[in-house]
C-alpha positions as CSV (number, residue, x, y, z in Angstrom):
1,M,261.5,69.4,148.1
2,D,263.6,70.1,151.1
3,N,266.3,67.5,150.0
4,R,266.3,69.0,146.6
5,R,267.1,72.5,148.0
6,K,269.9,71.1,150.2
7,V,271.5,69.4,147.2
8,M,271.2,72.6,145.1
9,I,272.8,74.7,147.9
10,A,275.5,72.1,148.3
11,F,276.2,72.3,144.5
12,L,276.4,76.1,144.7
13,I,278.6,76.1,147.8
14,I,281.0,73.7,146.1
15,G,280.5,74.8,142.4
16,I,281.0,78.5,142.7
17,P,284.4,78.4,144.4
18,L,285.5,75.6,142.1
19,F,284.5,77.6,139.1
20,I,286.3,80.7,140.4
21,W,289.4,78.6,141.1
22,I,289.5,77.1,137.6
23,Q,288.9,80.5,135.9
24,F,291.3,82.6,137.9
25,F,294.1,80.1,138.7
26,E,294.1,77.0,136.6
27,V,293.3,78.5,133.2
28,P,295.8,81.4,133.4
29,S,298.6,79.1,134.6
30,K,298.0,76.8,131.6
31,V,298.0,79.8,129.3
32,K,301.3,81.0,130.8
33,I,302.9,77.6,130.3
34,G,301.7,77.6,126.7
35,E,303.2,81.1,126.1
36,E,306.5,80.0,127.6
37,K,306.6,77.0,125.3
38,L,306.0,79.3,122.3
39,Q,309.0,81.4,123.4
40,Q,311.2,78.3,123.3
41,D,310.6,77.8,119.5
42,S,312.5,80.0,117.1
43,T,309.6,80.1,114.7
44,T,307.1,81.4,117.3
45,H,309.3,83.5,119.6
46,E,308.2,87.1,120.0
47,F,311.3,89.1,119.0
48,E,309.7,92.4,120.2
49,K,310.0,91.1,123.8
50,V,313.8,91.1,123.6
51,T,314.3,94.5,121.9
52,Q,314.5,96.1,125.4
53,Y,318.0,94.5,125.7
54,E,319.5,96.5,122.8
55,S,322.9,97.9,123.7
56,P,325.9,99.3,121.9
57,Y,328.2,97.3,124.1
58,M,328.5,93.7,125.1
59,G,330.3,94.6,128.4
60,D,327.0,94.8,130.3
61,A,327.0,91.2,131.4
62,S,323.6,91.4,133.1
63,N,322.0,92.7,129.9
64,V,323.6,89.9,127.8
65,I,322.4,87.3,130.4
66,N,318.9,88.7,130.4
67,L,318.8,88.7,126.6
68,L,319.9,85.0,126.6
69,N,317.3,84.2,129.2
70,E,314.6,85.4,126.9
71,L,315.8,83.7,123.7
72,P,315.0,80.2,122.5
73,L,317.1,77.4,124.0
74,N,317.3,79.3,127.3
75,Q,316.1,76.2,129.2
76,Y,319.4,74.5,128.2
77,K,321.7,77.5,128.8
78,G,324.6,77.0,131.2
79,K,327.5,79.4,131.9
80,I,328.4,82.2,129.6
81,E,331.7,83.9,129.1
82,L,332.3,87.3,127.7
83,D,335.7,88.1,126.1
84,P,336.0,91.9,125.8
85,D,339.4,91.6,124.0
86,T,338.0,89.7,121.0
87,L,334.4,91.0,121.5
88,S,333.2,87.4,121.6
89,L,330.7,85.5,123.7
90,L,330.7,81.8,124.6
91,V,327.3,80.3,125.6
92,N,327.5,76.8,127.1
93,Y,324.4,74.6,126.6
94,D,323.8,71.7,129.0
95,I,322.5,69.3,126.3
96,H,323.9,67.4,123.3
97,S,322.9,69.2,120.0
98,T,321.9,65.8,118.6
99,E,319.2,65.5,121.1
100,I,317.5,68.6,119.8
101,E,319.2,68.8,116.4
102,H,316.6,70.8,114.4
103,Q,315.7,73.0,117.3
104,A,319.4,73.6,118.1
105,K,320.2,74.6,114.5
106,Q,317.2,77.0,114.4
107,G,318.3,78.4,117.8
108,V,321.9,79.0,116.6
109,I,320.6,81.0,113.6
110,Y,317.9,82.9,115.5
111,N,319.8,83.6,118.7
112,S,323.0,84.7,116.9
113,T,321.2,87.0,114.6
114,A,319.2,88.5,117.4
115,M,322.3,89.1,119.5
116,F,324.2,90.6,116.6
117,A,321.2,92.9,115.9
118,L,320.7,94.0,119.5
119,I,324.3,94.2,120.8
120,E,326.2,96.4,118.4
121,N,329.9,95.6,119.2
122,I,329.7,91.8,119.6
123,Q,331.7,90.2,116.8
124,Q,331.7,86.4,117.5
125,I,329.4,84.0,119.3
126,N,330.4,80.5,120.1
127,M,327.5,78.2,121.1
128,K,329.0,75.2,122.9
129,F,326.7,72.2,123.2
130,K,328.0,69.0,125.0
131,D,329.0,67.4,121.7
132,K,329.6,70.3,119.3
133,T,330.5,74.0,119.3
134,Y,329.1,76.3,116.6
135,S,330.9,79.6,115.9
136,V,329.1,82.4,114.3
137,S,330.7,85.7,113.3
138,R,329.0,89.0,112.6
139,D,330.9,89.1,109.2
140,R,329.3,85.8,108.1
141,V,325.8,86.9,109.2
142,E,326.1,90.2,107.4
143,K,327.5,88.5,104.4
144,W,324.6,86.1,104.3
145,F,322.1,89.0,104.4
146,G,324.2,91.4,102.2
147,T,323.7,94.2,104.7
148,T,324.4,95.3,108.3
149,L,322.0,94.2,110.9
150,V,320.8,97.7,111.9
151,D,317.3,97.3,110.4
152,F,316.9,93.9,112.1
153,K,316.1,95.6,115.4
154,D,312.7,96.2,113.9
155,P,310.5,93.2,114.9
156,K,308.7,93.2,111.5
157,V,312.0,93.1,109.6
158,F,313.4,90.4,111.9
159,K,310.3,88.3,111.4
160,E,310.5,88.6,107.7
161,K,314.2,88.1,107.2
162,V,315.0,85.6,110.0
163,Q,312.0,84.0,111.7
164,N,309.8,83.2,108.7
165,P,312.6,81.6,106.6
166,L,313.3,79.2,109.6
167,N,310.1,77.3,108.6
168,E,311.8,76.4,105.3
169,D,314.9,74.4,104.6
170,F,317.6,76.3,106.3
171,S,320.6,74.0,105.9
172,A,322.5,76.2,103.4
173,W,321.8,79.2,105.7
174,F,323.1,77.2,108.7
175,D,326.3,76.2,106.8
176,A,326.9,79.8,105.7
177,Y,326.5,81.1,109.2
178,T,328.6,78.6,111.2
179,E,331.9,77.0,111.6
180,E,331.6,73.8,113.5
181,E,334.4,73.0,115.9
């Protein structure tokens, strides 16, 4: 009986701290990693998390950078360049678009629409991958939707008009949006 008690006490001494460690450290870190992965996918990204970066002007470079850091494809983002004369933005990505082709095309559509919706005066976005550059203009995006993007600031509207259709064939949409350089 005495040995049995010692074994039980040893299990408790080891088991309780181990249980606490798993529940409070391991599980939450795995959940956080899962959430971060969901934010990398245009079809599961939570647009409401980026609405805080809404701005009438693209001149606030830190705001633009913070927005890009929260959008899909941010893990590949390199340097960005703002051109206030042409109201354009160049985003360099440190990957070939062919390596992540489907994800890259979804990201071009999602990110450009999000940036046009949230930053009112930006007129042109150039997304430069190592092998291709995609140019998207506000005019082409608004022409595709047949309206201005004011209502797209609402996460429900954005999800309905932009995010949900990305689960379907979006090749015509991509072609209408972009000019490949």
